[in-house]
Structure formats: structure tokens, C-alpha cells
C-alpha positions as MATLAB code, in Angstrom:
seq = 'MSIRIEHELVIHRPQGDVFDFVSDHDHLPAWTKGVSRSKRTTPGPIGVGTTYAVVGRTLGRRVESTYELTEFKPVSGFSGRLESKLFSIDETYRFEGDAAQTTIRLTADATPGRLLRLLGPFLGLAVDRQIKLDHQRLKTILERNRRRGTPRPPRRPGAARPAAQEPAAAPATEG';
ca = [
      87.942  133.530   96.840;
      87.465  130.455   99.068;
      89.144  127.186   98.893;
      87.200  123.974   99.224;
      88.794  120.793  101.278;
      87.660  117.534  101.004;
      89.393  114.652  102.770;
      88.535  111.108  104.181;
      90.357  108.824  106.491;
      90.060  105.638  108.144;
      91.566  105.476  111.932;
      91.470  101.715  113.253;
      89.965  102.722  116.691;
      86.355  102.744  117.979;
      84.196  105.535  116.592;
      83.628  107.142  119.756;
      87.098  107.118  120.872;
      88.119  108.973  117.612;
      84.866  111.307  117.967;
      85.993  112.348  121.452;
      89.575  113.113  120.667;
      88.956  115.163  117.518;
      85.878  117.189  118.750;
      87.813  118.255  121.765;
      89.930  121.205  120.308;
      92.218  121.075  123.141;
      93.949  118.136  121.534;
      94.603  119.983  118.101;
      98.208  120.800  119.185;
      98.960  117.098  119.376;
      98.008  116.420  115.489;
      97.728  120.247  113.904;
     100.933  121.351  112.454;
     100.958  125.191  113.270;
      98.649  125.144  116.078;
     100.810  125.558  119.349;
      98.019  126.243  121.771;
      93.832  125.425  122.198;
      92.150  126.046  125.306;
      88.434  126.112  125.616;
      87.090  129.259  126.802;
      83.480  128.333  127.835;
      82.458  126.068  130.769;
      80.331  123.234  130.964;
      80.288  119.971  128.362;
      81.459  120.128  124.744;
      78.437  120.806  122.520;
      77.153  123.635  120.482;
      78.380  127.204  121.420;
      81.636  125.747  123.008;
      84.512  128.078  122.056;
      88.599  127.755  121.833;
      91.016  130.368  122.028;
      93.739  129.006  119.292;
      97.292  130.148  118.929;
      99.204  129.153  115.986;
     101.754  130.156  113.248;
     100.928  130.802  109.462;
     103.900  132.015  107.191;
     106.135  132.823  110.188;
     103.525  134.860  112.239;
     101.784  134.401  115.250;
      98.235  133.602  114.589;
      95.601  134.000  117.618;
      91.905  132.641  116.304;
      88.790  131.685  117.974;
      86.982  128.705  117.017;
      83.145  128.070  117.710;
      81.198  124.733  117.563;
      78.016  125.340  115.286;
      76.851  121.948  115.447;
      77.466  118.972  117.701;
      75.967  115.426  117.444;
      77.563  113.039  119.618;
      79.727  110.435  118.312;
      78.316  111.102  114.364;
      79.654  114.910  113.703;
      80.350  118.294  114.409;
      80.911  121.451  112.553;
      82.766  124.664  113.323;
      83.888  127.871  112.509;
      87.926  129.179  113.046;
      88.253  132.860  112.563;
      91.401  135.130  112.506;
      92.871  138.076  110.870;
      94.454  136.213  108.237;
      91.614  133.549  107.140;
      88.447  132.154  108.403;
      87.396  127.992  107.869;
      83.792  126.596  108.003;
      84.579  122.933  108.661;
      82.358  119.804  109.111;
      83.566  116.598  110.436;
      81.444  113.513  109.846;
      82.208  109.999  111.621;
      80.995  106.594  110.610;
      82.271  103.240  111.968;
      82.050  100.369  114.793;
      84.094   99.030  117.524;
      87.112   98.478  115.212;
      87.555  101.319  112.791;
      86.087  104.683  112.145;
      85.923  106.841  108.841;
      86.504  110.572  109.161;
      84.987  112.725  106.379;
      86.293  116.571  106.431;
      84.720  119.213  104.419;
      85.953  122.639  104.826;
      85.806  125.982  103.093;
      88.586  128.165  103.672;
      88.429  132.139  102.825;
      91.857  133.786  102.954;
      92.512  137.381  104.237;
      93.430  139.949  102.035;
      97.179  139.271  102.916;
      96.911  135.432  102.107;
      94.892  136.055   98.636;
      98.037  137.073   97.025;
      99.231  133.503   97.177;
      96.181  132.582   94.557;
      96.008  128.842   93.515;
      99.421  127.981   95.504;
      97.484  128.495   98.637;
      94.684  125.814   97.997;
      97.479  123.439   97.352;
      99.368  124.184  100.466;
      95.914  123.919  102.586;
      95.125  120.653  101.107;
      98.334  119.230  101.397;
      98.501  120.190  105.027;
      95.205  118.818  106.035;
      96.548  115.611  104.762;
      99.676  115.441  106.919;
      97.675  116.455  109.830;
      95.490  113.804  109.355;
      98.258  111.424  109.038;
      99.337  112.437  112.256;
      96.176  112.224  113.959;
      95.896  108.495  112.646;
      99.168  107.670  113.902;
      98.587  109.198  117.027;
      95.062  107.433  117.634;
      96.521  104.178  116.265;
      99.511  104.146  118.364;
      97.324  104.796  121.311;
      94.497  102.205  120.977;
      95.726   99.472  123.216;
      96.209  102.197  125.719;
      92.291  102.979  126.169;
      91.229  106.677  125.884;
      93.619  108.257  123.388;
      96.212  111.297  125.037;
      98.086  113.775  123.047;
     101.833  113.075  123.144;
     103.905  114.691  125.763;
     105.982  117.661  124.820;
     109.753  117.570  124.542;
     110.897  118.133  128.093;
     107.446  118.244  129.731;
     107.602  115.783  133.072;
     106.270  112.627  132.944;
     102.936  112.150  134.933;
     103.539  109.667  137.936;
     100.865  107.213  136.570;
     102.794  106.993  133.139;
     106.029  105.984  134.813;
     107.298  102.515  133.482;
     106.963   99.821  136.183;
     109.714   98.458  137.581;
     110.972   95.047  136.315;
     110.116   92.093  138.485;
     112.777   90.709  140.465;
     113.940   87.173  139.180;
     115.471   84.431  141.437;
     118.029   82.919  139.829;
];
């Protein structure tokens, strides 16, 4: 049993910025619900063969996964495979756009493991809904940061603010 996922969205940011943010899976926790940590496990620039260790939660259970980039075409697209004990996902992201906006197209095939197969058709609906919510979160993050230059994931609650992001003091006024 495989679940086919297709989704498209438009983000009002330059294509290169959107591609750089989405293709670096270190950013997954910022926009993907259920992912608490993603860390690159291979050195060097991002490209075919780059791997990540991904930790998250599914159905209340901690899930450790691996992700590997299987195709990488800078600015235009990438493909990868996520594997865990509960499921595997083969995904392809394509990017088209210009300096003003980017269209993202996701095509993915998710294969549930033995435990998740019991959920049957409800699983497909839940996965489709979650992808749409994650992509809306991605759009919000990237469009909110469009005036600030390179997109950055939001700070975690309670995290210290880097000195470079401290608000500037208000100018003194004579008066």
C-alpha cells in the first residue's frame, strides 16, 4: 500500500531563496510538524548523497529516521528518501519562479510500515492534510522573512536571541 501525495503552492520569495531553505533539511523543524530535530550527517556542500538524521513524533511515538538526497539540481529541484521503522517516503520537490515568487510542486509516495497500514484510507487523508498544513507554515515563514534577506527558522521559545538580532535602541530625540 502506497500513498500518493501531490501538492503545489506559491511563495512570494525569489526561487533561489526558497530552494536553498527547503532543500536544506536542517530547516525541517521550523516548518514540519512532528519533526523536532534534523541534522546533516555528511560533510561538504549539500548535494546527491547528503544525509540527515531526523527525529520526530508520529502517533505519539518518537520516530528516528534517515533522509538521503537522491537527486539535486540547484535552484530547480531535488529528490530524496526518508526511511524509518514506521514508514518510508520518496519525494520530489520542483521549483519554478523568478525574483518575485516561486511555485513549489511536491510529488511523494509514502509507504506505511506494518503498524500504520492498519489505519487504511484514513492515513492517506491525514498525510495529505498534514502536508498542506506544513506547506502553509513554510509559506508563512518564508514570506514573513522576505524583507530580512536570507530566510531563517523561527527561534524556539526560551532560546536566547543572538546579539545580531537584538532590536536597535531608539534614537534619542531632542526636545
